[in-house]
C-alpha positions in Angstrom: -5.4 16.6 31.2 -4.3 20.0 30.0 -5.3 20.8 26.5 -3.4 22.5 23.7 -5.2 25.0 21.4 -7.5 23.2 19.0 -8.6 20.7 21.7 -5.5 18.6 21.2 -5.0 16.4 24.3 -1.5 17.2 25.6 -0.8 13.8 27.1 -1.9 12.0 24.0 0.2 14.3 21.8 3.3 13.3 23.9 2.9 9.5 23.6 4.7 9.1 20.3 7.7 11.1 21.7 10.2 12.1 19.0 8.3 10.1 16.4 9.8 8.8 13.2 13.2 10.2 12.1 12.2 10.5 8.4 9.0 10.9 6.4 6.0 8.6 6.7 4.6 7.8 3.2 1.8 5.3 4.0 -0.6 4.5 6.7 -3.4 1.9 7.3 -5.8 1.5 10.2 -6.5 -2.0 11.7 -9.8 -3.0 13.2 -8.6 -2.3 16.7 -7.6 1.2 15.9 -3.9 0.4 15.6 -2.1 2.3 12.8 0.5 0.5 10.6 2.7 3.0 8.8 5.7 2.9 6.4 8.1 5.4 4.9 11.8 6.3 4.9 12.4 6.2 8.7 14.8 3.9 10.5 13.6 4.5 14.1 10.4 5.6 15.8 10.7 7.3 19.2 14.3 6.2 19.4 13.4 2.5 18.7 14.9 0.9 15.6 12.1 0.2 13.0 13.3 0.1 9.5 10.6 1.8 7.4 7.7 -0.1 8.9 6.1 0.2 12.3 2.8 0.2 14.2 1.2 2.5 16.8 -1.4 1.3 19.3 -4.7 3.3 19.3 -3.4 5.5 22.1 -0.3 6.6 20.0 2.2 4.4 21.8 4.7 2.4 19.6 3.3 -1.2 19.6 5.9 -3.5 21.3 4.1 -6.6 19.9 4.8 -5.6 16.3 8.2 -6.9 15.3 9.2 -6.7 11.6 12.8 -7.8 12.4 15.2 -5.9 10.2 12.3 -4.3 8.3 12.6 -3.1 4.8 15.9 -2.1 3.1 14.3 0.6 1.0 11.4 3.0 1.2 7.8 1.8 1.9 5.2 3.7 -0.1 2.1 1.6 0.5 0.4 -0.3 3.3 -2.9 -2.2 3.3 -4.5 -4.4 5.9 -6.4 -7.5 4.8 -9.7 -8.9 6.2 -7.7 -11.4 8.3 -5.3 -8.8 9.8 -2.4 -9.6 7.5 -0.5 -6.6 6.2 0.6 -6.0 2.6 3.6 -3.7 2.3 4.7 -2.1 -1.0 7.7 0.0 -1.9 11.2 0.2 -3.3 12.8 -2.4 -1.1 14.5 -5.7 -2.1 14.4 -7.3 1.3 11.9 -7.5 4.1 13.6 -8.7 7.3 15.7 -11.7 6.2 13.6 -12.4 3.1 14.7 -11.4 -0.4 11.4 -9.9 -1.7 11.3 -7.0 -4.2 8.6 -4.4 -3.9 5.9 -6.4 -2.2 5.7 -8.3 1.1 3.0 -9.8 3.2 3.4 -9.6 7.0 1.5 -11.5 9.7 -0.3 -9.4 12.3 2.7 -9.5 14.6 5.1 -8.2 11.9 6.7 -11.5 10.8 7.1 -12.0 7.1 4.5 -14.6 6.0 6.6 -17.5 4.7 3.8 -18.7 2.5 3.9 -15.5 0.4 6.2 -15.8 -2.6 5.5 -13.4 -5.4 6.8 -15.5 -8.3 10.3 -15.5 -6.9 10.0 -12.0 -5.5 10.8 -10.2 -8.7 9.3 -6.9 -9.5 11.3 -4.6 -11.7 10.1 -1.3 -10.2 8.6 0.2 -7.0 5.1 -0.5 -5.8 3.3 2.8 -5.0 -0.2 1.6 -4.1 -2.0 -1.4 -2.7 -5.6 -2.5 -2.2 -6.7 -5.9 -0.8 -10.0 -7.3 -2.0 -12.6 -9.2 0.1 -11.3 -12.5 -1.4 -7.8 -11.5 -0.1 -6.3 -10.9 -3.6 -3.9 -8.0 -3.6 -4.0 -5.3 -6.3 -0.7 -3.5 -6.9 0.0 -0.2 -8.6 3.3 1.5 -9.2 6.2 1.9 -11.7 6.9 -1.8 -12.5 6.5 -3.4 -15.9 7.2 -7.0 -14.9 6.1 -9.2 -11.9 7.9 -12.4 -11.6 9.0 -12.3 -15.3 5.5 -11.7 -16.5 4.5 -8.5 -18.2 2.4 -6.4 -15.8 2.5 -2.7 -16.8 2.1 -0.7 -13.6 -1.0 -2.6 -12.5 -1.2 -6.2 -11.3 -3.2 -8.5 -9.1 -1.7 -11.4 -7.1 -3.1 -14.1 -4.7 -2.3 -14.2 -1.0 0.4 -16.7 -1.8 2.0 -14.4 -4.3 0.8 -16.1 -7.5 0.0 -13.8 -10.4 -3.7 -13.5 -11.3 -3.6 -14.1 -15.1 -7.3 -13.1 -15.4 -6.6 -9.5 -14.4 -6.1 -7.5 -17.6 -5.2 -4.0 -16.3 -2.4 -1.8 -17.4 -1.4 1.9 -17.3 0.9 4.0 -19.5 2.2 6.0 -16.5 2.9 5.5 -12.8 0.0 4.4 -10.5 0.0 6.2 -7.2 -3.3 5.4 -5.6 -5.9 2.6 -5.4 -9.3 2.3 -3.7 -11.6 -0.7 -3.6 -15.4 -0.1 -4.0 -17.8 -2.4 -2.2 -18.9 -4.0 -5.5 -15.3 -5.0 -6.2 -14.6 -2.3 -8.9 -11.2 -0.6 -8.5 -10.5 3.1 -8.5 -7.0 4.0 -9.9 -5.1 7.3 -9.5 -1.8 8.3 -11.0 0.2 10.0 -13.7 -1.2 8.1 -16.6 -3.2 9.1 -19.7 -4.3 5.6 -20.7 -5.6 2.7 -18.6 -6.4 -0.7 -19.9 -6.7 0.6 -23.5 -9.0 3.6 -22.5 -8.1 7.3 -22.5 -8.1 8.4 -18.9 -6.1 11.2 -17.4 -5.1 10.7 -13.8 -8.2 8.8 -12.6 -10.0 5.7 -13.8 -12.2 2.9 -12.6 -11.6 -0.8 -13.5 -14.1 -3.7 -13.6 -13.2 -6.6 -11.3 -11.3 -8.3 -14.2 -9.1 -5.2 -14.8 -11.0 -4.0 -17.9 -11.7 -0.3 -18.0 -15.1 0.7 -16.7 -16.5 2.8 -19.6 -19.3 4.2 -17.4 -16.9 6.0 -15.2 -15.6 9.0 -17.2 -13.8 10.8 -14.4 -12.1 14.1 -15.1 -10.7 13.6 -18.6 -9.1 17.0 -18.5 -7.1 16.7 -15.3 -3.8 18.6 -15.9 -1.7 16.8 -13.3 -1.2 13.5 -11.4 -3.5 12.1 -8.8 -1.6 10.9 -5.7 -4.5 9.9 -3.4 -8.0 8.4 -3.7 -10.6 8.0 -1.0 -14.1 6.5 -1.1 -17.1 8.4 0.4 -20.0 6.5 2.0 -22.1 6.9 -1.2 
């Protein structure tokens, strides 16, 4: 194949065609190299996909991923579980035909998982970040202060069926934009906060597995702006 400058493979660069018609705001890779992505778009390469879609590893839109009507509002976060199910977070109130606010769980083929019911589907603000633990519990971060009628201030954890984890004691005084799971189960949190779970932390913090602040992780206490992304290095 001909190559573009920078060793870009020309044929590969053309597979997506026109691409999404609006911004992509979240992306997660699956074990087979497929990429699930969400955002503000309503079609991908001319095919209707409302704010959630998937590309095969070669860049082609995956015809086997069918989220139906998709999301009726922006998708800000996507995470893939150990079993291949896909957690989707955002500012939506419906996913396909299901009335679900802010958080949905999809099967690997894009169908809404009917067993997932996040306490009646009631979050009172957008979900901006997601992380799935090895035990398949889902950690949520965002701008919400309630999950299913329970007070959950911008951080929460729910089971795979949507039930709230009452043993998770985390909270933040400002929006949470990023989450990353360490191998030992501790949780890195990034956002626009100055206090997390009762500890003074500006922009970045680490939580114990129960949501309590990890006092051994000081981070950068003097960050002068929000953190929007967190990634874990091999060490």
